[in-house]
N, CA, C and O atoms as a Tinker XYZ file with bonds, in Angstrom:
   260  protein
     1  N     63.159000  -12.523000   77.529000    73     2
     2  CA    63.932000  -13.532000   77.836000    64     1     3
     3  C     65.510000  -12.730000   77.731000    63     2     4     5
     4  O     65.693000  -12.066000   76.711000    81     3
     5  N     66.390000  -12.775000   78.540000    73     3     6
     6  CA    67.450000  -12.411000   78.704000    64     5     7
     7  C     68.764000  -13.505000   79.463000    63     6     8     9
     8  O     68.439000  -14.468000   80.157000    81     7
     9  N     69.980000  -13.212000   79.232000    73     7    10
    10  CA    70.948000  -13.802000   79.611000    64     9    11
    11  C     71.931000  -12.976000   80.612000    63    10    12    13
    12  O     72.390000  -11.847000   80.437000    81    11
    13  N     72.123000  -13.853000   81.701000    73    11    14
    14  CA    73.277000  -13.094000   82.879000    64    13    15
    15  C     74.497000  -13.791000   82.572000    63    14    16    17
    16  O     74.489000  -15.019000   82.487000    81    15
    17  N     75.777000  -12.972000   82.360000    73    15    18
    18  CA    76.732000  -13.639000   81.939000    64    17    19
    19  C     77.182000  -14.147000   83.371000    63    18    20    21
    20  O     77.410000  -13.341000   84.273000    81    19
    21  N     77.314000  -15.655000   83.560000    73    19    22
    22  CA    77.982000  -16.140000   84.544000    64    21    23
    23  C     79.161000  -15.607000   85.348000    63    22    24    25
    24  O     79.403000  -15.976000   86.497000    81    23
    25  N     79.789000  -14.825000   84.751000    73    23    26
    26  CA    80.793000  -13.840000   86.053000    64    25    27
    27  C     80.456000  -12.993000   86.782000    63    26    28    29
    28  O     81.127000  -12.555000   87.717000    81    27
    29  N     78.947000  -12.511000   86.329000    73    27    30
    30  CA    78.375000  -11.444000   87.363000    64    29    31
    31  C     77.546000  -12.297000   88.468000    63    30    32    33
    32  O     76.997000  -11.675000   89.378000    81    31
    33  N     77.470000  -13.391000   88.418000    73    31    34
    34  CA    76.857000  -14.261000   89.340000    64    33    35
    35  C     78.108000  -14.879000   90.382000    63    34    36    37
    36  O     79.195000  -15.360000   90.063000    81    35
    37  N     77.506000  -14.668000   91.749000    73    35    38
    38  CA    78.480000  -15.085000   92.722000    64    37    39
    39  C     77.975000  -15.722000   93.709000    63    38    40    41
    40  O     76.904000  -16.206000   93.343000    81    39
    41  N     78.261000  -16.030000   95.046000    73    39    42
    42  CA    77.631000  -17.008000   96.007000    64    41    43
    43  C     76.580000  -16.673000   96.550000    63    42    44    45
    44  O     76.037000  -17.493000   97.290000    81    43
    45  N     75.980000  -15.366000   96.346000    73    43    46
    46  CA    74.717000  -15.020000   96.596000    64    45    47
    47  C     74.225000  -13.947000   95.914000    63    46    48    49
    48  O     74.833000  -12.880000   95.830000    81    47
    49  N     72.961000  -14.204000   95.326000    73    47    50
    50  CA    72.514000  -13.168000   94.453000    64    49    51
    51  C     70.909000  -13.090000   94.519000    63    50    52    53
    52  O     70.199000  -14.084000   94.670000    81    51
    53  N     70.421000  -11.737000   94.380000    73    51    54
    54  CA    69.177000  -11.571000   94.992000    64    53    55
    55  C     68.640000  -11.128000   93.418000    63    54    56    57
    56  O     69.384000  -10.529000   92.641000    81    55
    57  N     67.256000  -11.510000   93.077000    73    55    58
    58  CA    66.486000  -11.204000   92.056000    64    57    59
    59  C     65.765000  -10.105000   92.423000    63    58    60    61
    60  O     65.296000   -9.958000   93.551000    81    59
    61  N     65.631000   -9.160000   91.336000    73    59    62
    62  CA    64.460000   -7.820000   91.679000    64    61    63
    63  C     63.612000   -7.928000   90.312000    63    62    64    65
    64  O     64.112000   -8.223000   89.227000    81    63
    65  N     62.297000   -7.653000   90.528000    73    63    66
    66  CA    61.528000   -7.287000   89.292000    64    65    67
    67  C     60.821000   -5.871000   89.718000    63    66    68    69
    68  O     60.175000   -5.639000   90.740000    81    67
    69  N     61.109000   -5.075000   88.730000    73    67    70
    70  CA    60.793000   -3.625000   89.082000    64    69    71
    71  C     60.146000   -3.177000   87.869000    63    70    72    73
    72  O     60.552000   -3.630000   86.799000    81    71
    73  N     59.125000   -2.287000   87.896000    73    71    74
    74  CA    58.424000   -1.871000   86.857000    64    73    75
    75  C     58.229000   -0.322000   87.207000    63    74    76    77
    76  O     58.273000    0.137000   88.348000    81    75
    77  N     57.944000    0.606000   85.712000    73    75    78
    78  CA    57.728000    1.972000   86.207000    64    77    79
    79  C     56.536000    1.942000   85.205000    63    78    80    81
    80  O     56.567000    1.664000   84.006000    81    79
    81  N     55.481000    2.293000   85.982000    73    79    82
    82  CA    53.945000    2.016000   84.765000    64    81    83
    83  C     53.322000    3.598000   85.117000    63    82    84    85
    84  O     53.417000    4.155000   86.211000    81    83
    85  N     52.672000    4.147000   83.902000    73    83    86
    86  CA    52.032000    5.516000   83.661000    64    85    87
    87  C     50.972000    4.934000   82.603000    63    86    88    89
    88  O     51.084000    4.011000   81.796000    81    87
    89  N     50.087000    5.650000   82.841000    73    87    90
    90  CA    48.594000    5.389000   81.853000    64    89    91
    91  C     48.876000    6.714000   81.167000    63    90    92    93
    92  O     48.733000    6.526000   79.959000    81    91
    93  N     49.179000    7.843000   81.391000    73    91    94
    94  CA    49.299000    8.783000   80.881000    64    93    95
    95  C     50.364000    9.950000   81.265000    63    94    96    97
    96  O     50.743000    9.956000   82.436000    81    95
    97  N     50.776000   10.739000   80.562000    73    95    98
    98  CA    51.655000   11.939000   80.946000    64    97    99
    99  C     51.500000   12.874000   82.078000    63    98   100   101
   100  O     52.362000   13.581000   82.599000    81    99
   101  N     50.297000   12.758000   82.355000    73    99   102
   102  CA    50.187000   13.682000   83.633000    64   101   103
   103  C     50.549000   12.809000   84.998000    63   102   104   105
   104  O     51.242000   11.792000   84.952000    81   103
   105  N     49.903000   13.424000   86.389000    73   103   106
   106  CA    50.101000   12.706000   87.493000    64   105   107
   107  C     48.950000   11.677000   87.479000    63   106   108   109
   108  O     47.833000   11.845000   86.990000    81   107
   109  N     49.487000   10.453000   88.178000    73   107   110
   110  CA    48.352000    9.000000   88.476000    64   109   111
   111  C     48.248000    9.188000   89.798000    63   110   112   113
   112  O     48.980000    9.727000   90.628000    81   111
   113  N     46.680000    8.376000   89.874000    73   111   114
   114  CA    46.520000    8.015000   90.991000    64   113   115
   115  C     47.197000    6.880000   91.300000    63   114   116   117
   116  O     46.936000    5.981000   90.500000    81   115
   117  N     48.144000    6.498000   92.349000    73   115   118
   118  CA    48.676000    5.147000   92.905000    64   117   119
   119  C     47.668000    3.900000   93.057000    63   118   120   121
   120  O     47.933000    2.698000   93.080000    81   119
   121  N     46.493000    4.526000   93.150000    73   119   122
   122  CA    45.274000    3.396000   93.759000    64   121   123
   123  C     44.966000    2.733000   92.215000    63   122   124   125
   124  O     44.758000    1.524000   92.110000    81   123
   125  N     44.956000    3.569000   91.120000    73   123   126
   126  CA    44.398000    2.947000   89.814000    64   125   127
   127  C     44.876000    1.567000   89.502000    63   126   128   129
   128  O     46.034000    1.148000   89.518000    81   127
   129  N     43.743000    0.926000   89.208000    73   127   130
   130  CA    44.358000   -0.701000   89.198000    64   129   131
   131  C     44.844000   -0.922000   87.754000    63   130   132   133
   132  O     45.132000   -2.032000   87.307000    81   131
   133  N     44.911000    0.259000   87.048000    73   131   134
   134  CA    45.471000    0.048000   85.495000    64   133   135
   135  C     46.969000    0.270000   85.769000    63   134   136   137
   136  O     47.712000   -0.037000   84.837000    81   135
   137  N     47.509000    0.724000   86.829000    73   135   138
   138  CA    48.925000    0.826000   87.085000    64   137   139
   139  C     49.927000   -0.363000   87.889000    63   138   140   141
   140  O     51.153000   -0.300000   87.989000    81   139
   141  N     49.010000   -1.473000   88.434000    73   139   142
   142  CA    49.463000   -2.254000   89.024000    64   141   143
   143  C     50.027000   -3.408000   88.040000    63   142   144   145
   144  O     49.649000   -3.506000   86.872000    81   143
   145  N     51.015000   -4.307000   88.665000    73   143   146
   146  CA    51.607000   -5.566000   87.725000    64   145   147
   147  C     51.260000   -6.730000   88.527000    63   146   148   149
   148  O     51.523000   -6.666000   89.728000    81   147
   149  N     50.692000   -7.826000   88.049000    73   147   150
   150  CA    50.612000   -8.907000   88.580000    64   149   151
   151  C     51.699000  -10.102000   88.192000    63   150   152   153
   152  O     52.269000  -10.043000   87.102000    81   151
   153  N     51.913000  -10.959000   88.921000    73   151   154
   154  CA    53.049000  -11.857000   88.679000    64   153   155
   155  C     51.926000  -13.194000   88.896000    63   154   156   157
   156  O     51.295000  -13.446000   89.922000    81   155
   157  N     51.908000  -13.816000   87.812000    73   155   158
   158  CA    50.874000  -14.951000   87.942000    64   157   159
   159  C     51.738000  -16.008000   88.585000    63   158   160   161
   160  O     52.966000  -16.008000   88.507000    81   159
   161  N     50.873000  -17.088000   89.352000    73   159   162
   162  CA    51.430000  -18.110000   89.641000    64   161   163
   163  C     52.264000  -19.126000   88.987000    63   162   164   165
   164  O     53.150000  -19.829000   89.471000    81   163
   165  N     51.693000  -19.047000   87.503000    73   163   166
   166  CA    52.481000  -19.949000   86.792000    64   165   167
   167  C     53.585000  -19.255000   86.259000    63   166   168   169
   168  O     54.145000  -19.736000   85.274000    81   167
   169  N     53.947000  -18.309000   86.701000    73   167   170
   170  CA    55.321000  -17.524000   86.258000    64   169   171
   171  C     56.423000  -18.484000   86.630000    63   170   172   173
   172  O     56.241000  -19.306000   87.528000    81   171
   173  N     57.649000  -18.400000   85.919000    73   171   174
   174  CA    58.548000  -19.160000   85.882000    64   173   175
   175  C     59.934000  -18.441000   86.089000    63   174   176   177
   176  O     60.144000  -17.853000   85.028000    81   175
   177  N     61.002000  -18.204000   86.975000    73   175   178
   178  CA    62.388000  -18.135000   86.383000    64   177   179
   179  C     63.414000  -19.156000   86.452000    63   178   180   181
   180  O     63.749000  -19.741000   87.482000    81   179
   181  N     63.883000  -19.330000   85.315000    73   179   182
   182  CA    64.664000  -20.587000   85.021000    64   181   183
   183  C     66.068000  -20.377000   84.908000    63   182   184   185
   184  O     66.459000  -19.544000   84.090000    81   183
   185  N     66.893000  -21.013000   85.614000    73   183   186
   186  CA    68.227000  -21.107000   85.814000    64   185   187
   187  C     68.871000  -22.295000   85.396000    63   186   188   189
   188  O     68.570000  -23.401000   85.845000    81   187
   189  N     69.747000  -22.098000   84.551000    73   187   190
   190  CA    70.583000  -23.290000   83.936000    64   189   191
   191  C     72.023000  -23.061000   84.440000    63   190   192   193
   192  O     72.755000  -22.100000   84.205000    81   191
   193  N     72.334000  -24.472000   85.400000    73   191   194
   194  CA    73.470000  -24.268000   85.995000    64   193   195
   195  C     73.998000  -25.736000   86.063000    63   194   196   197
   196  O     73.300000  -26.750000   86.015000    81   195
   197  N     75.463000  -25.661000   86.193000    73   195   198
   198  CA    75.949000  -27.149000   86.728000    64   197   199
   199  C     76.627000  -26.942000   88.139000    63   198   200   201
   200  O     77.333000  -25.972000   88.415000    81   199
   201  N     76.405000  -27.696000   88.760000    73   199   202
   202  CA    77.044000  -27.819000   90.272000    64   201   203
   203  C     78.657000  -27.610000   89.997000    63   202   204   205
   204  O     79.112000  -27.902000   88.891000    81   203
   205  N     79.329000  -27.202000   90.825000    73   203   206
   206  CA    80.851000  -27.302000   90.841000    64   205   207
   207  C     81.104000  -28.415000   91.919000    63   206   208   209
   208  O     80.486000  -28.483000   92.981000    81   207
   209  N     82.238000  -29.408000   91.453000    73   207   210
   210  CA    82.624000  -30.493000   92.084000    64   209   211
   211  C     83.125000  -30.251000   93.107000    63   210   212   213
   212  O     83.883000  -29.294000   92.952000    81   211
   213  N     83.121000  -30.611000   94.125000    73   211   214
   214  CA    83.664000  -30.646000   95.607000    64   213   215
   215  C     84.580000  -31.734000   95.913000    63   214   216   217
   216  O     84.149000  -32.880000   96.046000    81   215
   217  N     86.048000  -31.401000   96.055000    73   215   218
   218  CA    86.631000  -32.447000   96.622000    64   217   219
   219  C     86.408000  -32.931000   97.661000    63   218   220   221
   220  O     86.257000  -32.255000   98.679000    81   219
   221  N     86.341000  -34.177000   97.627000    73   219   222
   222  CA    86.282000  -34.646000   99.175000    64   221   223
   223  C     87.559000  -35.005000   99.617000    63   222   224   225
   224  O     88.601000  -35.314000   99.039000    81   223
   225  N     87.079000  -34.839000  101.275000    73   223   226
   226  CA    88.349000  -34.952000  102.107000    64   225   227
   227  C     88.253000  -34.752000  103.556000    63   226   228   229
   228  O     87.499000  -33.814000  103.818000    81   227
   229  N     88.616000  -35.157000  104.289000    73   227   230
   230  CA    88.016000  -34.894000  105.899000    64   229   231
   231  C     88.986000  -33.468000  106.598000    63   230   232   233
   232  O     88.779000  -32.893000  107.667000    81   231
   233  N     89.976000  -33.210000  105.652000    73   231   234
   234  CA    90.926000  -32.060000  106.003000    64   233   235
   235  C     90.052000  -30.670000  106.585000    63   234   236   237
   236  O     90.192000  -29.809000  107.453000    81   235
   237  N     89.082000  -31.040000  105.533000    73   235   238
   238  CA    88.014000  -29.583000  106.189000    64   237   239
   239  C     87.158000  -29.935000  107.168000    63   238   240   241
   240  O     86.215000  -29.157000  107.307000    81   239
   241  N     87.188000  -30.777000  107.821000    73   239   242
   242  CA    86.416000  -31.004000  108.946000    64   241   243
   243  C     87.531000  -30.936000  110.461000    63   242   244   245
   244  O     88.701000  -31.315000  110.516000    81   243
   245  N     86.760000  -30.376000  111.484000    73   243   246
   246  CA    87.693000  -30.531000  112.684000    64   245   247
   247  C     87.794000  -31.708000  113.256000    63   246   248   249
   248  O     87.090000  -32.658000  112.913000    81   247
   249  N     88.863000  -31.782000  114.381000    73   247   250
   250  CA    89.191000  -33.103000  114.955000    64   249   251
   251  C     87.956000  -33.988000  115.205000    63   250   252   253
   252  O     86.903000  -33.376000  115.389000    81   251
   253  N     87.926000  -35.112000  115.233000    73   251   254
   254  CA    89.290000  -36.159000  115.336000    64   253   255
   255  C     89.381000  -36.390000  113.744000    63   254   256   257
   256  O     90.156000  -37.266000  113.361000    81   255
   257  N     88.755000  -35.774000  112.938000    73   255   258
   258  CA    89.346000  -36.016000  111.261000    64   257   259
   259  C     90.555000  -35.228000  110.746000    63   258   260
   260  O     90.957000  -35.396000  109.594000    81   259
């Protein structure tokens, strides 16, 4: 588990999960099943956040408002 500082999050963010796996120091066969990572269906990404309040007003809308 790790924390991401809030100032690094923007309007749109991408989450990438990357791994580098080897079973030995020599070259490996990419089809070797021991080199694969499985993300299980019960895995979770938990985001704690508070929505920013939005000022209500019709001035943001086009005519006739």
